[in-house]
All heavy atoms as a GROMACS GRO file, in nm:
protein
  500
    1MET      N    1   7.140   3.706  10.844
    1MET     CA    2   7.237   3.772  10.757
    1MET      C    3   7.378   3.737  10.805
    1MET      O    4   7.411   3.754  10.921
    1MET     CB    5   7.212   3.922  10.763
    1MET     CG    6   7.296   4.002  10.672
    1MET     SD    7   7.221   4.167  10.669
    1MET     CE    8   7.352   4.261  10.612
    2THR      N    9   7.463   3.690  10.716
    2THR     CA   10   7.599   3.653  10.752
    2THR      C   11   7.695   3.766  10.720
    2THR      O   12   7.673   3.844  10.627
    2THR     CB   13   7.643   3.526  10.676
    2THR    OG1   14   7.637   3.552  10.537
    2THR    CG2   15   7.556   3.409  10.713
    3ALA      N   16   7.802   3.773  10.797
    3ALA     CA   17   7.903   3.876  10.774
    3ALA      C   18   7.984   3.843  10.650
    3ALA      O   19   8.008   3.727  10.618
    3ALA     CB   20   7.995   3.885  10.896
    4GLU      N   21   8.025   3.947  10.580
    4GLU     CA   22   8.109   3.929  10.461
    4GLU      C   23   8.250   3.892  10.504
    4GLU      O   24   8.301   3.945  10.603
    4GLU     CB   25   8.110   4.061  10.383
    4GLU     CG   26   8.157   4.045  10.243
    4GLU     CD   27   8.125   4.166  10.156
    4GLU    OE1   28   8.028   4.236  10.183
    4GLU    OE2   29   8.201   4.188  10.063
    5PRO      N   30   8.317   3.800  10.434
    5PRO     CA   31   8.452   3.760  10.473
    5PRO      C   32   8.549   3.878  10.469
    5PRO      O   33   8.538   3.965  10.384
    5PRO     CB   34   8.491   3.656  10.368
    5PRO     CG   35   8.366   3.618  10.299
    5PRO     CD   36   8.270   3.732  10.317
    6GLN      N   37   8.644   3.876  10.560
    6GLN     CA   38   8.746   3.980  10.566
    6GLN      C   39   8.868   3.937  10.484
    6GLN      O   40   8.886   3.820  10.454
    6GLN     CB   41   8.789   4.002  10.712
    6GLN     CG   42   8.677   4.050  10.801
    6GLN     CD   43   8.631   4.190  10.769
    6GLN    OE1   44   8.712   4.278  10.740
    6GLN    NE2   45   8.502   4.212  10.771
    7VAL      N   46   8.952   4.033  10.451
    7VAL     CA   47   9.077   4.006  10.381
    7VAL      C   48   9.177   3.952  10.482
    7VAL      O   49   9.186   4.003  10.595
    7VAL     CB   50   9.132   4.136  10.317
    7VAL    CG1   51   9.268   4.113  10.255
    7VAL    CG2   52   9.034   4.189  10.214
    8GLU      N   53   9.250   3.848  10.445
    8GLU     CA   54   9.351   3.790  10.533
    8GLU      C   55   9.458   3.895  10.567
    8GLU      O   56   9.493   3.978  10.483
    8GLU     CB   57   9.418   3.670  10.464
    8GLU     CG   58   9.325   3.554  10.438
    8GLU     CD   59   9.284   3.482  10.563
    8GLU    OE1   60   9.361   3.479  10.661
    8GLU    OE2   61   9.172   3.428  10.565
    9ASP      N   62   9.512   3.889  10.689
    9ASP     CA   63   9.610   3.988  10.734
    9ASP      C   64   9.734   3.994  10.644
    9ASP      O   65   9.784   4.102  10.614
    9ASP     CB   66   9.655   3.957  10.877
    9ASP     CG   67   9.546   3.987  10.979
    9ASP    OD1   68   9.457   4.069  10.948
    9ASP    OD2   69   9.551   3.930  11.088
   10TRP      N   70   9.784   3.878  10.599
   10TRP     CA   71   9.906   3.878  10.518
   10TRP      C   72   9.886   3.947  10.385
   10TRP      O   73   9.980   3.999  10.326
   10TRP     CB   74   9.959   3.736  10.498
   10TRP     CG   75   9.867   3.647  10.420
   10TRP    CD1   76   9.770   3.565  10.468
   10TRP    CD2   77   9.864   3.631  10.278
   10TRP    NE1   78   9.707   3.500  10.366
   10TRP    CE2   79   9.762   3.538  10.247
   10TRP    CE3   80   9.937   3.686  10.173
   10TRP    CZ2   81   9.731   3.500  10.117
   10TRP    CZ3   82   9.906   3.647  10.043
   10TRP    CH2   83   9.805   3.556  10.016
   11VAL      N   84   9.761   3.953  10.338
   11VAL     CA   85   9.732   4.018  10.211
   11VAL      C   86   9.755   4.169  10.222
   11VAL      O   87   9.804   4.233  10.129
   11VAL     CB   88   9.588   3.988  10.164
   11VAL    CG1   89   9.552   4.065  10.039
   11VAL    CG2   90   9.571   3.839  10.142
   12HIS      N   91   9.724   4.225  10.337
   12HIS     CA   92   9.742   4.370  10.357
   12HIS      C   93   9.888   4.412  10.338
   12HIS      O   94   9.915   4.523  10.293
   12HIS     CB   95   9.695   4.412  10.496
   12HIS     CG   96   9.548   4.404  10.513
   12HIS    ND1   97   9.461   4.495  10.458
   12HIS    CD2   98   9.471   4.312  10.576
   12HIS    CE1   99   9.338   4.461  10.489
   12HIS    NE2  100   9.341   4.349  10.559
   13ASP      N  101   9.981   4.326  10.373
   13ASP     CA  102  10.123   4.359  10.357
   13ASP      C  103  10.165   4.368  10.211
   13ASP      O  104  10.262   4.435  10.178
   13ASP     CB  105  10.210   4.254  10.427
   13ASP     CG  106  10.190   4.256  10.578
   13ASP    OD1  107  10.152   4.361  10.632
   13ASP    OD2  108  10.213   4.150  10.640
   14LEU      N  109  10.092   4.302  10.124
   14LEU     CA  110  10.128   4.298   9.982
   14LEU      C  111  10.058   4.403   9.896
   14LEU      O  112  10.113   4.449   9.796
   14LEU     CB  113  10.095   4.160   9.924
   14LEU     CG  114  10.163   4.041   9.990
   14LEU    CD1  115  10.110   3.911   9.930
   14LEU    CD2  116  10.313   4.049   9.975
   15LEU      N  117   9.936   4.438   9.932
   15LEU     CA  118   9.855   4.524   9.847
   15LEU      C  119   9.888   4.672   9.862
   15LEU      O  120   9.921   4.719   9.971
   15LEU     CB  121   9.706   4.504   9.878
   15LEU     CG  122   9.652   4.365   9.851
   15LEU    CD1  123   9.506   4.359   9.891
   15LEU    CD2  124   9.668   4.328   9.706
   16ARG      N  125   9.876   4.744   9.752
   16ARG     CA  126   9.895   4.889   9.749
   16ARG      C  127   9.782   4.951   9.667
   16ARG      O  128   9.725   4.886   9.578
   16ARG     CB  129  10.030   4.926   9.686
   16ARG     CG  130  10.151   4.877   9.762
   16ARG     CD  131  10.166   4.954   9.893
   16ARG     NE  132  10.282   4.913   9.970
   16ARG     CZ  133  10.279   4.830  10.074
   16ARG    NH1  134  10.167   4.775  10.111
   16ARG    NH2  135  10.388   4.802  10.140
   17CYS      N  136   9.753   5.077   9.694
   17CYS     CA  137   9.653   5.150   9.616
   17CYS      C  138   9.704   5.160   9.472
   17CYS      O  139   9.816   5.206   9.449
   17CYS     CB  140   9.632   5.288   9.675
   17CYS     SG  141   9.526   5.395   9.576
   18PRO      N  142   9.624   5.118   9.375
   18PRO     CA  143   9.670   5.123   9.236
   18PRO      C  144   9.682   5.265   9.180
   18PRO      O  145   9.748   5.286   9.080
   18PRO     CB  146   9.564   5.043   9.160
   18PRO     CG  147   9.443   5.047   9.245
   18PRO     CD  148   9.492   5.057   9.386
   19VAL      N  149   9.621   5.361   9.246
   19VAL     CA  150   9.625   5.500   9.199
   19VAL      C  151   9.742   5.576   9.263
   19VAL      O  152   9.819   5.642   9.194
   19VAL     CB  153   9.491   5.572   9.226
   19VAL    CG1  154   9.498   5.719   9.187
   19VAL    CG2  155   9.377   5.502   9.154
   20THR      N  156   9.754   5.566   9.396
   20THR     CA  157   9.856   5.645   9.467
   20THR      C  158   9.980   5.565   9.506
   20THR      O  159  10.082   5.624   9.540
   20THR     CB  160   9.796   5.706   9.594
   20THR    OG1  161   9.761   5.600   9.685
   20THR    CG2  162   9.674   5.791   9.563
   21GLY      N  163   9.969   5.432   9.507
   21GLY     CA  164  10.081   5.347   9.544
   21GLY      C  165  10.103   5.335   9.694
   21GLY      O  166  10.202   5.277   9.738
   22THR      N  167  10.011   5.389   9.774
   22THR     CA  168  10.027   5.383   9.919
   22THR      C  169   9.971   5.254   9.976
   22THR      O  170   9.895   5.182   9.912
   22THR     CB  171   9.957   5.503   9.987
   22THR    OG1  172   9.818   5.500   9.953
   22THR    CG2  173  10.019   5.634   9.944
   23ARG      N  174  10.010   5.228  10.101
   23ARG     CA  175   9.964   5.109  10.174
   23ARG      C  176   9.813   5.117  10.193
   23ARG      O  177   9.756   5.226  10.205
   23ARG     CB  178  10.034   5.107  10.309
   23ARG     CG  179  10.010   4.984  10.389
   23ARG     CD  180  10.107   4.981  10.510
   23ARG     NE  181  10.075   4.867  10.590
   23ARG     CZ  182   9.990   4.868  10.692
   23ARG    NH1  183   9.931   4.980  10.727
   23ARG    NH2  184   9.965   4.758  10.760
   24LEU      N  185   9.749   5.001  10.198
   24LEU     CA  186   9.605   4.992  10.222
   24LEU      C  187   9.581   4.934  10.360
   24LEU      O  188   9.648   4.839  10.401
   24LEU     CB  189   9.538   4.904  10.116
   24LEU     CG  190   9.544   4.958   9.974
   24LEU    CD1  191   9.503   4.849   9.875
   24LEU    CD2  192   9.456   5.080   9.958
   25VAL      N  193   9.486   4.993  10.432
   25VAL     CA  194   9.452   4.946  10.566
   25VAL      C  195   9.304   4.909  10.569
   25VAL      O  196   9.225   4.960  10.490
   25VAL     CB  197   9.484   5.054  10.673
   25VAL    CG1  198   9.633   5.081  10.680
   25VAL    CG2  199   9.407   5.182  10.646
   26PRO      N  200   9.266   4.821  10.661
   26PRO     CA  201   9.126   4.780  10.669
   26PRO      C  202   9.036   4.897  10.708
   26PRO      O  203   9.075   4.985  10.785
   26PRO     CB  204   9.125   4.674  10.779
   26PRO     CG  205   9.266   4.638  10.804
   26PRO     CD  206   9.350   4.752  10.757
   27GLY      N  207   8.916   4.895  10.654
   27GLY     CA  208   8.817   4.996  10.686
   27GLY      C  209   8.677   4.940  10.670
   27GLY      O  210   8.660   4.824  10.633
   28THR      N  211   8.580   5.024  10.697
   28THR     CA  212   8.440   4.987  10.682
   28THR      C  213   8.373   5.089  10.592
   28THR      O  214   8.383   5.210  10.616
   28THR     CB  215   8.370   4.984  10.819
   28THR    OG1  216   8.440   4.893  10.904
   28THR    CG2  217   8.226   4.938  10.806
   29GLY      N  218   8.306   5.041  10.488
   29GLY     CA  219   8.238   5.129  10.394
   29GLY      C  220   8.110   5.186  10.449
   29GLY      O  221   8.064   5.147  10.556
   30PRO      N  222   8.050   5.279  10.376
   30PRO     CA  223   7.926   5.342  10.420
   30PRO      C  224   7.811   5.242  10.438
   30PRO      O  225   7.721   5.265  10.517
   30PRO     CB  226   7.892   5.441  10.310
   30PRO     CG  227   8.004   5.440  10.214
   30PRO     CD  228   8.097   5.331  10.250
   31ASP      N  229   7.819   5.129  10.368
   31ASP     CA  230   7.715   5.028  10.379
   31ASP      C  231   7.745   4.926  10.489
   31ASP      O  232   7.671   4.830  10.509
   31ASP     CB  233   7.697   4.956  10.246
   31ASP     CG  234   7.821   4.878  10.203
   31ASP    OD1  235   7.927   4.891  10.268
   31ASP    OD2  236   7.812   4.804  10.103
   32GLY      N  237   7.857   4.947  10.563
   32GLY     CA  238   7.895   4.857  10.670
   32GLY      C  239   7.982   4.742  10.626
   32GLY      O  240   8.028   4.663  10.708
   33GLY      N  241   8.006   4.730  10.496
   33GLY     CA  242   8.089   4.622  10.443
   33GLY      C  243   8.236   4.655  10.453
   33GLY      O  244   8.274   4.771  10.469
   34PRO      N  245   8.322   4.554  10.442
   34PRO     CA  246   8.466   4.578  10.451
   34PRO      C  247   8.520   4.649  10.327
   34PRO      O  248   8.466   4.635  10.217
   34PRO     CB  249   8.524   4.438  10.463
   34PRO     CG  250   8.425   4.349  10.399
   34PRO     CD  251   8.290   4.412  10.423
   35GLU      N  252   8.624   4.726  10.348
   35GLU     CA  253   8.693   4.792  10.238
   35GLU      C  254   8.838   4.812  10.278
   35GLU      O  255   8.875   4.794  10.393
   35GLU     CB  256   8.626   4.925  10.202
   35GLU     CG  257   8.634   5.031  10.308
   35GLU     CD  258   8.563   5.159  10.269
   35GLU    OE1  259   8.495   5.164  10.165
   35GLU    OE2  260   8.575   5.257  10.344
   36LEU      N  261   8.919   4.845  10.179
   36LEU     CA  262   9.059   4.879  10.203
   36LEU      C  263   9.076   5.026  10.172
   36LEU      O  264   9.030   5.074  10.068
   36LEU     CB  265   9.150   4.794  10.116
   36LEU     CG  266   9.148   4.644  10.145
   36LEU    CD1  267   9.238   4.570  10.046
   36LEU    CD2  268   9.192   4.616  10.287
   37VAL      N  269   9.144   5.097  10.262
   37VAL     CA  270   9.157   5.242  10.251
   37VAL      C  271   9.304   5.278  10.233
   37VAL      O  272   9.390   5.233  10.310
   37VAL     CB  273   9.101   5.311  10.376
   37VAL    CG1  274   9.110   5.463  10.363
   37VAL    CG2  275   8.957   5.268  10.401
   38GLY      N  276   9.332   5.360  10.132
   38GLY     CA  277   9.468   5.406  10.108
   38GLY      C  278   9.513   5.502  10.216
   38GLY      O  279   9.431   5.564  10.285
   39THR      N  280   9.644   5.517  10.231
   39THR     CA  281   9.700   5.601  10.337
   39THR      C  282   9.759   5.732  10.285
   39THR      O  283   9.828   5.801  10.360
   39THR     CB  284   9.807   5.521  10.415
   39THR    OG1  285   9.904   5.471  10.324
   39THR    CG2  286   9.744   5.406  10.492
   40ASP      N  287   9.731   5.768  10.162
   40ASP     CA  288   9.779   5.895  10.107
   40ASP      C  289   9.691   6.008  10.163
   40ASP      O  290   9.572   6.012  10.135
   40ASP     CB  291   9.770   5.893   9.955
   40ASP     CG  292   9.828   6.016   9.890
   40ASP    OD1  293   9.834   6.123   9.956
   40ASP    OD2  294   9.866   6.009   9.773
   41PRO      N  295   9.748   6.099  10.244
   41PRO     CA  296   9.666   6.204  10.304
   41PRO      C  297   9.611   6.306  10.204
   41PRO      O  298   9.510   6.370  10.229
   41PRO     CB  299   9.760   6.271  10.405
   41PRO     CG  300   9.897   6.237  10.358
   41PRO     CD  301   9.888   6.107  10.284
   42SER      N  302   9.676   6.319  10.089
   42SER     CA  303   9.628   6.416   9.990
   42SER      C  304   9.520   6.360   9.899
   42SER      O  305   9.443   6.436   9.840
   42SER     CB  306   9.745   6.469   9.907
   42SER     OG  307   9.802   6.364   9.832
   43ARG      N  308   9.513   6.228   9.887
   43ARG     CA  309   9.409   6.165   9.805
   43ARG      C  310   9.382   6.026   9.862
   43ARG      O  311   9.444   5.927   9.822
   43ARG     CB  312   9.449   6.155   9.658
   43ARG     CG  313   9.335   6.100   9.575
   43ARG     CD  314   9.361   6.112   9.428
   43ARG     NE  315   9.242   6.070   9.355
   43ARG     CZ  316   9.243   6.026   9.232
   43ARG    NH1  317   9.357   6.018   9.167
   43ARG    NH2  318   9.133   5.990   9.173
   44THR      N  319   9.290   6.020   9.954
   44THR     CA  320   9.259   5.895  10.021
   44THR      C  321   9.145   5.826   9.947
   44THR      O  322   9.036   5.880   9.934
   44THR     CB  323   9.220   5.920  10.168
   44THR    OG1  324   9.325   5.993  10.230
   44THR    CG2  325   9.199   5.789  10.241
   45LEU      N  326   9.175   5.707   9.897
   45LEU     CA  327   9.076   5.629   9.821
   45LEU      C  328   9.045   5.500   9.896
   45LEU      O  329   9.132   5.441   9.959
   45LEU     CB  330   9.131   5.595   9.683
   45LEU     CG  331   9.163   5.714   9.593
   45LEU    CD1  332   9.236   5.667   9.468
   45LEU    CD2  333   9.036   5.788   9.556
   46ALA      N  334   8.920   5.458   9.887
   46ALA     CA  335   8.877   5.334   9.951
   46ALA      C  336   8.825   5.239   9.844
   46ALA      O  337   8.758   5.280   9.749
   46ALA     CB  338   8.768   5.362  10.053
   47TYR      N  339   8.859   5.111   9.860
   47TYR     CA  340   8.821   5.008   9.764
   47TYR      C  341   8.735   4.902   9.833
   47TYR      O  342   8.768   4.858   9.943
   47TYR     CB  343   8.947   4.942   9.706
   47TYR     CG  344   9.034   5.039   9.633
   47TYR    CD1  345   9.133   5.110   9.699
   47TYR    CD2  346   9.017   5.061   9.497
   47TYR    CE1  347   9.212   5.202   9.632
   47TYR    CE2  348   9.096   5.152   9.429
   47TYR     CZ  349   9.193   5.223   9.497
   47TYR     OH  350   9.270   5.314   9.431
   48PRO      N  351   8.629   4.859   9.768
   48PRO     CA  352   8.543   4.758   9.830
   48PRO      C  353   8.609   4.621   9.835
   48PRO      O  354   8.698   4.591   9.756
   48PRO     CB  355   8.421   4.755   9.737
   48PRO     CG  356   8.472   4.799   9.605
   48PRO     CD  357   8.582   4.898   9.634
   49VAL      N  358   8.563   4.541   9.930
   49VAL     CA  359   8.604   4.402   9.940
   49VAL      C  360   8.477   4.320   9.922
   49VAL      O  361   8.382   4.334   9.999
   49VAL     CB  362   8.669   4.370  10.077
   49VAL    CG1  363   8.702   4.222  10.087
   49VAL    CG2  364   8.793   4.456  10.096
   50ARG      N  365   8.474   4.238   9.817
   50ARG     CA  366   8.355   4.158   9.788
   50ARG      C  367   8.389   4.010   9.799
   50ARG      O  368   8.480   3.962   9.733
   50ARG     CB  369   8.304   4.191   9.648
   50ARG     CG  370   8.257   4.334   9.638
   50ARG     CD  371   8.188   4.363   9.506
   50ARG     NE  372   8.157   4.505   9.499
   50ARG     CZ  373   8.202   4.588   9.406
   50ARG    NH1  374   8.280   4.543   9.310
   50ARG    NH2  375   8.168   4.715   9.408
   51ASP      N  376   8.315   3.941   9.883
   51ASP     CA  377   8.338   3.797   9.906
   51ASP      C  378   8.483   3.769   9.944
   51ASP      O  379   8.542   3.669   9.903
   51ASP     CB  380   8.298   3.714   9.784
   51ASP     CG  381   8.150   3.726   9.753
   51ASP    OD1  382   8.070   3.730   9.849
   51ASP    OD2  383   8.114   3.730   9.634
   52GLY      N  384   8.543   3.859  10.022
   52GLY     CA  385   8.680   3.842  10.068
   52GLY      C  386   8.785   3.881   9.967
   52GLY      O  387   8.904   3.868   9.994
   53VAL      N  388   8.744   3.933   9.851
   53VAL     CA  389   8.838   3.970   9.744
   53VAL      C  390   8.840   4.123   9.728
   53VAL      O  391   8.737   4.183   9.698
   53VAL     CB  392   8.799   3.904   9.610
   53VAL    CG1  393   8.895   3.946   9.500
   53VAL    CG2  394   8.794   3.754   9.624
   54PRO      N  395   8.956   4.188   9.748
   54PRO     CA  396   8.965   4.332   9.727
   54PRO      C  397   8.947   4.366   9.579
   54PRO      O  398   9.006   4.302   9.493
   54PRO     CB  399   9.107   4.368   9.771
   54PRO     CG  400   9.157   4.249   9.845
   54PRO     CD  401   9.082   4.131   9.795
   55VAL      N  402   8.863   4.465   9.551
   55VAL     CA  403   8.839   4.510   9.414
   55VAL      C  404   8.922   4.637   9.394
   55VAL      O  405   8.877   4.747   9.423
   55VAL     CB  406   8.689   4.535   9.389
   55VAL    CG1  407   8.666   4.578   9.244
   55VAL    CG2  408   8.608   4.411   9.422
   56LEU      N  409   9.045   4.620   9.347
   56LEU     CA  410   9.139   4.731   9.335
   56LEU      C  411   9.137   4.791   9.195
   56LEU      O  412   9.238   4.797   9.125
   56LEU     CB  413   9.280   4.685   9.373
   56LEU     CG  414   9.294   4.632   9.515
   56LEU    CD1  415   9.437   4.590   9.542
   56LEU    CD2  416   9.247   4.734   9.616
   57LEU      N  417   9.021   4.839   9.157
   57LEU     CA  418   9.003   4.907   9.028
   57LEU      C  419   8.975   5.054   9.055
   57LEU      O  420   8.891   5.088   9.140
   57LEU     CB  421   8.886   4.846   8.951
   57LEU     CG  422   8.899   4.697   8.919
   57LEU    CD1  423   8.768   4.645   8.861
   57LEU    CD2  424   9.013   4.674   8.823
   58ALA      N  425   9.043   5.143   8.983
   58ALA     CA  426   9.024   5.286   9.004
   58ALA      C  427   8.877   5.326   8.989
   58ALA      O  428   8.828   5.412   9.063
   58ALA     CB  429   9.111   5.364   8.907
   59ASP      N  430   8.805   5.262   8.898
   59ASP     CA  431   8.663   5.294   8.878
   59ASP      C  432   8.576   5.253   8.996
   59ASP      O  433   8.465   5.303   9.010
   59ASP     CB  434   8.610   5.225   8.752
   59ASP     CG  435   8.670   5.281   8.625
   59ASP    OD1  436   8.731   5.390   8.631
   59ASP    OD2  437   8.656   5.216   8.520
   60GLU      N  438   8.624   5.162   9.079
   60GLU     CA  439   8.548   5.115   9.195
   60GLU      C  440   8.582   5.193   9.322
   60GLU      O  441   8.515   5.178   9.424
   60GLU     CB  442   8.575   4.966   9.219
   60GLU     CG  443   8.523   4.876   9.111
   60GLU     CD  444   8.373   4.854   9.120
   60GLU    OE1  445   8.316   4.865   9.229
   60GLU    OE2  446   8.313   4.826   9.014
   61ALA      N  447   8.686   5.274   9.318
   61ALA     CA  448   8.730   5.349   9.436
   61ALA      C  449   8.636   5.464   9.467
   61ALA      O  450   8.570   5.518   9.378
   61ALA     CB  451   8.871   5.403   9.414
   62ARG      N  452   8.631   5.498   9.595
   62ARG     CA  453   8.557   5.618   9.636
   62ARG      C  454   8.652   5.707   9.716
   62ARG      O  455   8.741   5.658   9.786
   62ARG     CB  456   8.433   5.583   9.717
   62ARG     CG  457   8.458   5.523   9.851
   62ARG     CD  458   8.328   5.495   9.928
   62ARG     NE  459   8.362   5.448  10.062
   62ARG     CZ  460   8.383   5.528  10.166
   62ARG    NH1  461   8.374   5.658  10.153
   62ARG    NH2  462   8.415   5.477  10.284
   63GLU      N  463   8.634   5.837   9.702
   63GLU     CA  464   8.714   5.934   9.777
   63GLU      C  465   8.670   5.934   9.923
   63GLU      O  466   8.551   5.927   9.951
   63GLU     CB  467   8.698   6.074   9.719
   63GLU     CG  468   8.749   6.090   9.578
   63GLU     CD  469   8.895   6.130   9.571
   63GLU    OE1  470   8.953   6.171   9.674
   63GLU    OE2  471   8.952   6.120   9.460
   64VAL      N  472   8.767   5.940  10.013
   64VAL     CA  473   8.738   5.943  10.155
   64VAL      C  474   8.788   6.075  10.212
   64VAL      O  475   8.902   6.114  10.186
   64VAL     CB  476   8.809   5.826  10.228
   64VAL    CG1  477   8.784   5.833  10.377
   64VAL    CG2  478   8.762   5.693  10.171
   65GLU      N  479   8.702   6.143  10.287
   65GLU     CA  480   8.743   6.268  10.353
   65GLU      C  481   8.820   6.232  10.479
   65GLU      O  482   8.773   6.155  10.562
   65GLU     CB  483   8.619   6.349  10.391
   65GLU     CG  484   8.541   6.395  10.271
   65GLU     CD  485   8.546   6.546  10.258
   65GLU    OE1  486   8.597   6.613  10.349
   65GLU    OE2  487   8.496   6.594  10.155
   66VAL      N  488   8.940   6.286  10.493
   66VAL     CA  489   9.021   6.262  10.612
   66VAL      C  490   9.020   6.389  10.695
   66VAL      O  491   9.051   6.496  10.646
   66VAL     CB  492   9.166   6.224  10.573
   66VAL    CG1  493   9.250   6.203  10.697
   66VAL    CG2  494   9.168   6.102  10.485
   67SER      N  495   8.981   6.373  10.823
   67SER     CA  496   8.974   6.491  10.909
   67SER      C  497   9.090   6.499  11.003
   67SER      O  498   9.163   6.409  11.024
   67SER     CB  499   8.845   6.492  10.986
   67SER     OG  500   8.821   6.370  11.050
   0.00000   0.00000   0.00000
């Protein structure tokens, strides 16, 4: 099994959460795959990364509990 490609570092500087407009940081999804996580503490959304491409669609986002 091969690892899924990660998003290039320079891409993180450009991307924002399409719902909240906050910065996105690298994360790991429940399935162990890469994702981008928004930094809005009141509504933290995570977006999957498929084949190295962030899927920044509101319908693809999942809510993340921040403790």
